[in-house]
Structures are given as structure tokens and as C-alpha cells.
N, C-alpha and C positions, 0 to 999 in steps of 0.2 A: 860747476858751476856750485858757488855755496848755497851754504843751506843757512835762512833768514829763516829768526827767532825774534818773533814780536812779542811782548811782553809785556801786557796793562794791571796797573798797580792796585791795590781793595782800595784802596782813598780815593783813583778815578771811576773805577765800576760805581764803586758810594755814589759823586758827583754828577753819572751820568746817572743811575738811577731816579734820583733826587730831579733830578735836572727831566726828566719826561714823566716820575708821578707830580708836577707840575703842569705841565702842558694838561696831563692826562683831565688831575684836576680843575685846570680853567678849562675846557673844552667840555665837563659832564656841568660843569657852570652853567655854562652858555644855551648845556640843553638843560637846563634847568630853569632858565633865565625865560628863553625860551617858546617852553612850554605853559609860566604862565602869562607874556604877553600875544600870546596866540589861542588860550587857553583849550588847551586839551587836555589830556586825564593823564592824571601821572604815571601808569601803566610805562607807558610811553620813556618813563625814565630804568627804563631795565631791558626794553626795547630795542631800543635805538643803541645798547652798545656796543652793534657792528659801529654805528658813526660816530662815536666819540672816541672811540679808537683808533679810527680813519682822518679825526680831527687833530685831536691828539700830535700821531704820528705828524699831520703835516706842518703843527709848532713848530714839533721836537727839529722837525726843516726849518725851519723860519727862525729858530734861535740857534742854529750848527751854521748857518749862514752867517748868522750874522758873530759869532764867535767863532772863525775862519775870516773872516772880515776885521775886525778886531783884533787878535794875532796876525798877519797880513799887515795890518797895518802899524805896527808895534815893532815890528820885524823893519817893515826900510826904516822909520825912523828912526832904529835904531835906539827906541823909550823902553825902560824896564819897567814889568808888569809888577 
């Protein structure tokens, strides 16, 4: 059995962190909008951070799905990125 080493470059790590950061900010802004829309207390901006984290993970998964779909379409049709 061969030893399989996978290397993730620093550039790829930064890209993934940036994408997740954007997802987190989007989820946090959605929380702020819902606080304003429903007229709840502002302390919910911090007490609901676990739900914001869950929502940002969901946004990241959706973004990952579309990125994989784009990659597959590019590879099937032979286009360069």
C-alpha cells in the first residue's frame, strides 16, 4: 500500500478562509437584518452566534457545491479556467 500525501498550499488555505469569512459575514448581516425586521433586542447579535456559525457553514457548503459543479462542467467541456 502506498503512502498518500496531500499538500494544501498556503494560497488555497487563504482562499478557503476568505470564502468562509465572506459566508460568515453574510450570515451575520442576515442576523442583523432579521433583528431589525422583527424588532428584537440587539443582544441577539451575540447570543445567536452559534446559529450564525451554522448558517455560515451551510452557505459555505452551498458555495462548495457550486464550485464543484463549475469545476465538473469545465472539465467535461474541456474549457480552461
